[in-house]
N, C-alpha and C positions, 0 to 999 in steps of 0.2 A: 106744315103738312100733318100736324098732329090731329088725329081724329077726335072729334068731340060731339057727342049727341046728347042733348038734354032731354029729360033729367037723368043724370048719371046714377047708376045703382051703387050703393055703398057696399064695400067689401065686408065679408064676415070677419069679425074681429075677436072672437073669443073661442076657446076650445070647445065650448058647449054648443056653438051654433051648428045647425045642420047645413052641410054643403048643398044638399038637394033642394033647399028652399031659395037658393040664389039663382035668379033668372039668368044672369049673364053666365054663370058657371054651367047651368044646364044647356044653354045655347052653344057655348063653347064645346062642351063635352059631346053633345049630339052631333055637331058638325064634324069634329075631328074623328069621332068613332065611325061615322059614315065614310069618311075619307079612308080610314084604315081598312074597313071592310071592302070598300071599292077597289083599293089597290091590290088586295088579295085576289080579287076577281081577275085583274089584269095579269098578275103573276101566274095565275093558273092558265088563262086563255091564250096569252101571247105566244108562249113556246109551242102550244098545240097548233096554233094558226101557222106558225113558221114551219114546223116540221111536217104536219099532215096535209096542209093545204097549199104550201108554197115549196114543198120538197127541199127544205133547207138542209145543207150538208152539216156535218159536225162542226167544221170550222166556222160556218155562217152562224150557227146557233151560239157558238162561243163568242163571236163578235157581237151578236145581239145582246148577250148578257153583259159583256164588257162595256159596251156603249151605255147601257143602263146604269152601270156603276161609276162611270167617269164623272158625271156632274157633281156629286157630293165631294169628291176629292179635289176637283178643280175650282168649284164655285162656293164652297161652304163659307170660307173666310169673307168673301165679297158679300154674300147674302147676309151674314151676320152684321157686317158694318152697315149695310143699307137698312137693316131692321132697327139698329140703334140710332140711325140718322133720321129716318122718316117714320111714318105711321105703320105700325106692325099689322094692324087690321087691314089696311089697304094693300099691303104686300101679300098677306094671306089670300085676300079675295082675288088679287091679280093672278097669283099662282094657280088658284083653283080654276079660274076662268080660262087661262091659257091651257091648262091640262085638259079640261073638258073639250075645248075647241080642237086641240090637236088629236086627241083620242077619237073624237067623232069622225075624223076623216077616214079612219080604218074601215068601219062598217059601210060607209058611203062608197069608198073605193072598191070594197069587196062586192057590193051590190052591182056596181058598174062593170065589174070584171077587170079593173085596172090596178088592183093591189099588187105591189111588188115587195121584195125583201128590202130594197133600198128605202122605200117609204116606211116600212116598219122600223128600220134603224134610225131614220130621221125622227120618227115619232118617239122612239125610246130616248133619244138625246134631248129633244125639246121638252118632253114630259118630265124627264129626270131633272132638268134644269129648273122647270117651274116648281117641282116638288121641293127642291132645295130652298128656293125663295120662300115658299110657304112654310116649310118646317122650321127654318131659322127664326121666323117671326112667331110662329105658333108656340114653340117651346118657351120663348122668352116673354110671351104675353102673360103667362100664368101669374107671375109675381105681381103684376099690376091689377089682377082681378081679385085676388084673395089676400088677406092679411098674412104677414110672414109666419105667424104662429100656425096657420092652416096649410102651409105649403106641403108639408109631408103628408097630411091626410089627403090633400087634393091629388098629389102624385100617386098615392096609393089607389085611389079610385080610378085614376087615369090608367095606370098600369094594368089593373085587373080587367077593366072593361075593354081595353085595347087588345089584350091577349085573347079574350073570348071573341071579339069582333074579327080579329085576323083569321081565326080558325073558321068562324061562321062564314066569312067572306070566301075562304078557299072552297068550302063545301058548296056555297051558292054559285061560285064560279064554275065548279065541276058540273053542277046541275044545269046552269045556263048554257054551258058549252055543249052538253049533250042534247038539250032541247032546241036551242036556237042556233047552234054553231058558234065557233070561237070568235068570229068577227062581230056578230051581233051581241055576243055576251059582253063585249067591252062597253056596250051602252049602259050596263049596270054601273061601271066605274064612272062613266060620264055623269050619270044621275047623282052619284055620290059626291062628285066635285061640286055640282050645282047646289046640293043640300048644304055642303060645307060652306060655300060662299054665302048662301042665304042666311045661315045661322050666324056666321061671323058678322055679317052686315047688321044684324039685329042686336049685337052686343052694345050696350050703352055706356059702359064704364069708360071714363076718360083716361087716356094714356098719359104717363108723365111726360112733360115737355123735355126734349133733349137739351142737355147742358153743353153748349158748344160755343165758347166765347169768340171763336174766329173760324172762318171757313178753312177747311183743310181738304187735301186730296184723300180719296178713298183708301189708298195704300197706306197713308199715314195713320188712319184710324184702324186699319187692319193691324199694323205694327203695334199700335197702342194696345189692342186686344191681346196680341201675343205676349207683350211685356207684362200686361196685367196678370195673365194666368201664370206666367213663369215666375213673377215676383211674389206670388202668394203661395206659400208652401202647401197649404191645404188644397188649393185648386190644382197646383202642379202635380201633387200626389194622386189625386182622384182622376185627373186627366190621363196620367200615365197608367193607372190601373185600368181605365177604360180601353186605352189603346192596346195594351198588352193582352187584355182579355179578348178584345175583338180579333187580334191576330191569331191567337190560339184557337178560338172558336171558328174563325174563318177557315183555318186548315182542317179542323175536324168536320165542319159542315160540308166542305167540298166533297168529301168521300163517304160521308155518313150514309146517305141514301144508297149509294152503290154497295157499300158493305152489307147493309141490312138486306137489301133486295137480292143481291147475287150471292154473297158469301154465306149469309145466314138463311137464305131462301124464305124470307118473310113475304107473305102474300100482300097484294095491293091493299086489301081490306085491313089486314093487321097493321100495315104501315100507317094507314089513315087513323086507326085507333091509337097507335103510339103518338102520332102528332097531336091528337086530341088530348091525350093524357099530359103531354108536355104543356099545352096551352092551359089546362086546368092547374098545373103546378105553378106556372107563371102568375096566374091570377091569384092563387092562394098565397104565394109569396108576397105579392104586392099588397094584398089586403092585410096580411098579418105584420107587415114591416113596421108600422107605427107602434103597435103594442110590443113587438120584440125589441125595438129600439128603446122604448121607455123602460122595459124591464132589465135589459142587459147593457144598455148603452149603445149608441150608434156605432162606435168604433169596434168593440168586441163582437157585435152582431155581424158587421160586414166582414170582419176577419174570420169568424166562424164559417160564414157562408162561402167565402173564398177557399177555405180549407176543405170544406165538404165537397166542393165542385169537382176537383180531380178524382176524388174517391168514387164518385158516381160513374166515372168512366170505366172502372175496373170490371163490373159485370158485363159491359158491352165488349170489352177486349177479351174476356174469358168465354164468351157465349159460343154456343154451337147451335145448329138448327134444332127446333123443337118448341112446343107450346110453353113448356116450363120456363125456358130462357126468354121467350118473348114477354111473359108476365114479369120476369125479373127486370128486363130492360125497360119495360113500361114504368115500373116503380122507380127505377134509377133515374129515368128521364123526368118523371114528375118531381122528384127531389132536386134534381139538378136545376130545372127551371124555376122551382120554388126559391132556391138559393139565389138564382140570378134575379128574380123579381124582387126579392127582399133587399138585396144589396144594391141593385140598380135604382130602386125607388128611393132608398135612403141617401145614396151618394148624390143623386140628382137634386134632392131636396137640400142637402147641405150646400151644394154649389150655388143654388138659387138664393138661399138665405144669406150667404156671406157676400154675394156679389152686389155691387151698387146698381141702381136702376139703369143708369146710362151705359152699363157694360154687359147687361144680361145676354143680349143676342151674340155679341162678340165672344164672350166667355164660352157660350154653348157651341159657337161655330168652331172654336179651336178644337174642342173635343170631337165634334162631328168630322172635321177635316182629318184628324189623326186616325180615327176609327175607320172612316171611309177609305182612306189611303191604305190602311193595313189589310183590308179584305182582299183586294185584287192580288196583292203580293202574297198573301197567305194561300190563295187559290192556286197561283202559279207554283208555289213551293209544294203544295199538296200534290199537284199533278206530276211534278218532277220526282218527288220522293216516292209517290205511289207506283210510278213506273219503274223506278230504280230498286227499291227495297220491298215493295209490296204494300197492300192496303193496310193490313193489321199493324205492321211496324210503324207505318206513317201515323196511324191513329194513336199509337203509343207515344210517338214523339209529340203529337199535339197535346196529349194528356200531361206530359212533362212540362210543356210550355204553360199550362194552366197554373203552375207553381209560381211563375214570374209575378203576376199581379199580387199574389199572396205575400211574396217577399217584399214587394214595393210598399204595400200597406203596413206590413209588420215592422218595417224599418222607419216608419214615420210616426210622429206624435199622435196622429189620428187613431192609431190602434187603441189608445186608452181613452178616447172621447166618450164621456159618460152621459152627456146631454147634448141636444141639438144646439148649435151655436147661436149667438145673438146676431141680429142684423147689423150691417155696417152703419156707421154714423153718416149723416147726410153730408154730401160734398160741400166744401166751403164755397161761398159766393163772394164776388167782388161787390164793393159798395155801390158801384154804378149799375149793377145788374138787377133788373126787376125781380122781385120775389113772386113766383107764380102762385096762384091759388091752389090749395091742396086738391089732389085728384079726386078725393071723395069727401063729402060733408061729414065733419066729425060728430055733429049733433044729430044726424039722421039715425033712425032706428036701424039696427043691422038687418040686412036682407040675408042673402047667402048664396056659394059657388059650386077644368083641366086642359096633353098633347104629346105625344110626340112620336111621330112615326118618321119617326121615327128613329132620332135619338134614344128618342127616348122612348118613343113608342117601341113596342116589340116589333122586330122586323122579321124574325125567322121562327121556325118551329123545330129546328134541329136542336141538338144538344146545346143549349145556351140560348140566350136572347140578346137583344140589343141592349148594350150597357150604356149607351150615350146618355 
């Protein structure tokens, strides 16, 4: 089931090649950026639809949010195994088309007057599951589109553009909601999924053939992925850094908006400006990550970024109402997400470079599964602590938890990594196994080349970003 469309476009292969001249890279980046922007529209419109038009209670809104977060925690490992077993492009297209179909039922039902909260919850689950399938394949497709030497630069472009797209999508969602209403605003996300599917279908690069000497059950391949990540100290360390960072940020993000809007009396307009500054910080961090890694080394750069991140919480914890503190918080948020963008882009690139082709999706799925599982637990803990000890002390506890990923990285050999690692050797083959033709012609002139939403793509605009 490996996708193959001739003639395949060769990957960029030297550090001097421009990624923007690679047709497959542009198609991939265009489709995934549209998907990120569209998802931000839904994140804006769906709660408004539930609260203002369907009179959802607090408990129902919480259930709607929880159901949207469950699919990554329950299905990420399975989606990763499927992406390594079958065509990644077909899995991405399938996920996009399912998402577009299920979301389109909401404006149709609203127009007919039959929309219910139950339907919204079903849509949240189905669309979440389809997104997991899409994202598992999208993130792991990148290493087959570009040469390993260009992975960090590719992730840098991806992270920067996704941060901007997520913010633009939120503003577009607010505009569409005001002009068309929240139900019809979801059509913007439907269009984004169709754009994503169309761009993915036009990618011509041939995917590596899966190396699978004998048929196995899906759970066996999931177990192989877990053992693979656990058995490599570098992958294990970076995955634990991601999971612990996600847990700490999940706790902080749960109460962050409440703290700013209620405790610090930040206006809705100022709150939007702060989110925009955070997005700019994430983009700046992602764009500067390759040059910072070359100058200081990937290990020291990531360690420094993780050390700065807890410090950026201090102004937020000390703040009081007033314009001066709002400016200070904006600067701190810009710096915090710049650190998150730089560290996230670098660690993702390292994991993609050192992982063999047949394990890319399962490796990423392990990280997605752990980080996705951490967020609901962190939200529950934030709610309990916020009620018991107060919002500001809970945010202080979350800040302290941001030291955990710093300690994990500082205790590993990765802290001293001065150069991006080499790619792994090719997997050995049996004498009876046919040797496939190379995925790209070696003699063709280099053309030239991103994903992840969101792993890897940025998922939030609160203090911190998605580190997967």
